[in-house]
N, C-alpha and C positions, 0 to 999 in steps of 0.2 A: 679446160674451165675446172674448176674443181669445186667441189659444189659449198663445199660453209666457208665463209667467213675467216681469216685469217687469225690465228688464237694469242698470234704475237699483237694483237692491235688492243690496247686502250686505250676508251674514248677519254677525251679530255675532261680532265673538274672542270668542277664549275670557278676554280681558281685557277685553272690554268686559258678558262676561256678566256676569262676576264684578260690574261698575259696576253694573249692572241689577239682579241680587238683592239686589247691600246698597240699592241705592231701594227695591227692592220689602216688601221687611225693615222699613227703616224709615218704608216707608207703612204697614205692615201697623200698628207697633209705635204711629203720631202717632195713626193710626183710635180705636184703642182709648181713645185719650186724649177722641174725638171733636174731633180736624184735619180733619174731613174735609177741607178747601180742600186746607190743608196736599199731605195724602195724595195726593189731584186731580194734581197740581202736577207728584208725584215719578212717581208711577204712568201718566201724560201721556209721559214723555221710553220708560219701559220700553215701554209699548205702537208707540209712534211709534214705537220703533230692536226690536223682536222682538214684529211684529203677530203670529206665530202662535203666542207663547205664550199661552193658555188662563186659568193664572191672571193673567197679570196683567192681560188680558180684563173679565175678572170680577172681581178687587179694582177696576179702572176702576168700575166699573159701577155696583155694588154704596156704592163711595163717590161716585159722585154724585147718586148716587137717592138715601143719606142726606142729603148735603146738604138734599134737598127734602123733611126726614121722611118719602119713599120715598111719597107720597103728589104724584102728576104733579096736579093742580087745581092745585095754587101755582106751578107756570108763570102768566104769565100770557099770552095770547094775541098779544101783539104781543110777546115776543119766538120764540114758535113761527114767525113768520110772517116772524124779520131769518133764519131759515136759508134759502128757499126758495135762494136765486142762492149758495148752498156745494152745495148739496145737486145742482143741475143742472154747479154746475160737475164734482162728487165724478164724479157720472155720463159725463160724453165726458171724462174721464182715466181713467175705466176700460171706454171703451168701445174707445180707445186703448193698452189698455195701461200707462196710468198705473197703479198698483196703489198704490205706495208716495205719489204725491201724492193717490191718493184717500183712504186712510187717517188723513196727515194731517188734510186735510180734516175727515172726519169724524171723528175725536175730536173734533174744532172745532165740532159739530154738537154732539153729545151730552153736552160740556161745556153748552149753553142749554140744554138737552133728552135728557137720555138715554130718554127713554122717545119718543125721533123716530121712529116706524115706517119711514122713506123713510131716514132718515139711520142705523137699525139692515139696514134692507137694502141699505143700496150699500155701509156695509162686508161683511154678509155676500158679494157680490157678489168686493169687493176680495179679500178673501180665497181664496175658491174662484179667482180668476185667480193667483192665489203659490199654490195648489192648501194653504192653510193650512187643512183641512176641520171640524177640534176648533172652531175658532173662528169662522169661517164656520155648523155649526151652532149657536152658541153665541149669536151676534150675530139668525141666524134666528128661536133661540125665543125671544128675548126680544121679539120685534116681535109674535110672533105670542100673547105672554100679553098685549099690552099694547092684542090687535083681534085675538081670537082669530075670531070671526066671519068678519073681511075674506075675500070673495070672490080678491081679485086675491092675499091675503098666502096663503094656504091652495094658490092654483094651483102661486105661485114653489116657498114649501117645498115641496111636496109632489115636483115634480121633483128639486127638489133632496136630498129623502132618497133616492127613489126610485133617482137615481142612486149614490148615496153606500152603499143595500144595505140603506137602513128603513125594511119593505114594511108594516112595520106602520102604525110612524107616517105613512107615503106615502098612506093607504088613511085610516085617520081625516082627512085634511088632508081630503081627495077628498069626502069621505061630507059634512066641512062645509059645503064650495061647494054640495054636494045637496040638504041644508036651508036653502043659500040660491036656489039656482034648480036645482027638483027634475027639468026637462027638460036639462038643463046633456048632452049627449053626451060631452061628449070627458070629462067628470068619471064618468060609469057606463061609458065604456071604462077611463079609468088602474082602479080599482075591481076590472075583471072581473081586467085583467092582473097588474094585482098581486099576485093572488091562484094563479094561474098561477107569476109568478115568485116567489113567496113558498113553494109547493111546489118548487119547483128549489134552493130554497137550500139548504133546511130537507131533503134530497135530500141534501146532503155535507156535513153541517153539526149534523148527531143527537149532539155532542156529551154527552150522556147515556148515550146506548148502553155511553162505555167511561170514564166519570165513575170507576167502581171503578177501576179497569184503572189509570188514572195516578197514583192516590191513591199517597201515599206516609206514613210517620208517624210524628211529628214526636218526636225523641231527647226523655223524660222530662225537666222539670224549662221545656219552655218552649211548655209547652200540654199541657189534655187533648186536642184534638182535632186528626183528619190532616189533610193539609193536602196538599197536590200542591204539584211542581216547580215547576207553571206558578202557580197561586197565591204561594209565596212569591217568586218574581223580584217579580211584581208590586205584594203590598208593597216590595218593596226601592225598585222605581219610583218609588212611590208615594213615600218618604223622599228617595228622585234623583229625580228626571225627568230629569236631564240626558248620565245613564249610561250612554249608546251600548253597552257590551258587554254591557248585562241588556236593551235591547231586543233584540241581538240572539241570545243564549242562549233569549230566551223566542219568539220569531219560529222560533224554528232547531225547538224542540222541539215548535209547533204545526203544521210542518210534516213533522215523522214525522209527526206523529199523524191527517194529511192534514188538516188544519184548517186549512186554506188564507185563507180571509174573517179570522179571528184573526191566521194568519200578515200578512194584510195589513192589517192596522190595526195590529198592531206595531210590523209595517218604515214605513207611515207616518208615526207616532208616532217612530222613531228618527230620522226622512232632516227630520222637526224641527226635533226638538234638534238634529243634531248641523248646521244651518246650511244646507241644501240637499248634502253630500256625495252627489260622482256617483254616487261606489262602493255607496253604500250606497241611492241615491235608485235605482239599476239593479236590487236586489236588492229593493226596493220594488216596481219595476215588470214586474220576473219572476212577484214573486208575484199579482201582481193578472193577469198574464197570464193562471195559474196557475189562477188561483179561475171567470176566465171562460170558458174552453175547458171546466170541469167544467163552468161550470152552463148552456151551450154544449148540450154533448153531452147532459146530463139533460135540455136540453127538445127534444131531435134525439128522442131516447128516448120521452118522452111524446108525442111529434108521430106518431111511428110506433105507440104502441102504440091510439092513440087519436087521431087524424088529424081529429079537428076544426079548422074556420076559423080555431077561437083559437090554440090549440097549435101547429098551421102558421104561423101570423102569429110569432109570440110566438120558435120556433126562427129566425124569419129576421131578426128584429129582433135576436135581440143575437147573430147569428153577424155582421152588419153593422155592432153595435154594437165587437166583438170584436175586427175586419178593419179599426172606424177607429184604435179605440186603438193596433193592432202597431204600424199605420200612421206613429203620432203617434208612437211613444216608437222604434219602428228607426231613423226618420228624423233623430231628433235622436240617438240614439248614434251614425249615419255622417257626420254631421256634426261632432260631438266628434272621435269613432276615425277618419276614412276610410282607414287603414291595415288596417281589424279587417275585412277581408271578405269576413266571416259576415252580417253587418250589413247591406252592399252585397246580401245573396243572400236574406233574412230582407225586404232593406224590399222590393226584387222581388216575392217573388209575396206582398207586401200588394196596390201596385202591380194587380202583374197581377190579383188575386180584386178591387181596386176599376174593372176598366176600363180603368186608365189604361195604355194601350199601349206608349209610346213611351219613357213616366217607365218604363214596366219593362223593358223591353228596355235601358237605357240603364244599367237598378240591375243588369240580369243580364251585364248587357258589364263591369262595376268587378268584377266579381261572378267574373271566371272563372275568376282564379290559389285558389279558393279552396278545394284541394285536398279538403277534408272533402267538397266537394257538386257535384264535376267536372260530374259525369254531369247529378243537380237539374240545376245551370245551361246546361246547353247540351239539356237537356229543356222548359224553363222559355223560353229563345230560340227554341226550333219555333217549341214555341205561339205567343209572341206574332210570328212573322213569319209564321205561316199564318195568322194572324188579320188582317192588314193584305196578304193574298192577295199576301206576297214568297213563294209557293210551291218555290222553289231554294234560297237560302236557305232554308226552314224544314226542306228534305230534305237540306239539307247539316249541319244540325245534331240533326234529330232522329236521323241515323244513328251519327253520333259518338257522339250519347248512349247510340244502345240497345245499342253495346261495351262500353262503361260499367258502366249500370245494375245488378244483379245479378235474379233471381228475386226474388220475394217481396216487394219492396220500396215496402209499398203500392202493389205494382202497377204501378209506374211504369212496371219494360221489358217486361210483353209489350201497352204500352199506345202506349208512345211507337213499339217495332216495329210497331203494327198501324196508327200516326197516319204513320209512315211510309211503309203500302206502301200506304192511302189516298190519299195527294197524290200520290207516284208513278203509282201504278194512273187515276186520276179526272182527275187535275190536271194531271201533266207528261205523263202516256201515256208512262211510265218503265218499260214492262210484266218486265223483266228485276229492277229493282231491288224491281217489289210482291209479284213470283215469291216473291223469297229473303224477302224480311219477314213478306208472310204465311204462310211453312212455315217461318219460327221462328217463329210466334208456336202455329203448330199444333204446334209442338212438345214446347211447353210448357203445356197449354193449346185442345185443339184443337174445345172449346165455346165458346169467346170470341167474344160478336159473331155476324158474318157469314161469316167468314174458311175456314170450311169450303164457300160459298158463293163467294166472291171466290174461291180455290182453283181449285174446278169450272172458273169461265169463263176463266183463265187457261192451264186446262190443254186 
């Protein structure tokens, strides 16, 4: 799967969205009188032009199936075989990131057979590439309904559901794999991993504990029951799923209550409804990063409390996935806004964590003018130069960094001073600099590592 959206995709303009909505309304009216074929024609335009709209996808597939009286047996074998070439072309387009072309072909495949599992999976993967995750799940769901016991389908869907945080459903997929292949080691491991992931996820998403506090009373005349601000906004969005301001308001409520999974999901819908607006996309990415950071921290705590191999491995896996996600986000942001030095700084940190040292040095150097992170940038450069044995360069950057970093900033000042001393003493035989650096460390924390022993050797 290619890493970026198809550059040929241009989100519908407000005028186009209005025309597509009119098509959708007309298709529903026609379908209500049995005019499924005409409805499908209208909905084809909707799905190919706005492939991330789940309502369009649902109506399109539903009307196709009604054309065959909801009976897959009415589709001849010859018809089914006739789509093989188109599905192969879809896969080629997807592998090259040409998702728009894949979707156009997929629509035609599904017109021939709306239960075609290959076509449905290809549509799901094209939607994944374009980050239209609601539609991705929709097409996968329909593929699985057609062939629920398929080992291959359950594997693919299980991986997709895990990626999107649907841990219970992912577990069910892997259990179906085990039913068909009882000795499948991947399925056994996935079920075990998902159990840990669910525990991590639940730890930060226990909405029930604050349910009563979130509720407000509906004014008289509007209903007898209580309704929360979140529920009110969700109902309003059901009536008008294109209202971006309501998504942002709802996400803000979730963020304020530390419900990052729901904030993330809401902002994902806002991004899709906006047609990929960069500002809203960044809000979604920020929520996704915070959600992943919380999960990773919870996994770390669990591994510390009970350091089983399974929990340690899960923490490491989540840490790597978090860094990969951040690297992708900040690389795109730095390319889009090269004047924003903080983006280069964050990208450099991701490169360094991935041991991509040359790339990290380049990004840290671009971020040198970032006044908010000046000390951290110099410290990062010092670490990177030390890792490639450029000790004089490392020492110069570390000495400057230690004058800018403040005590208590994640221990960076002490660690920068200590690293300065180690390089000066062990690599460059600069004993005066080593003495000065270790003395400063001792004045802040005399018990830090082997500082006391090193000072004894230098005295």
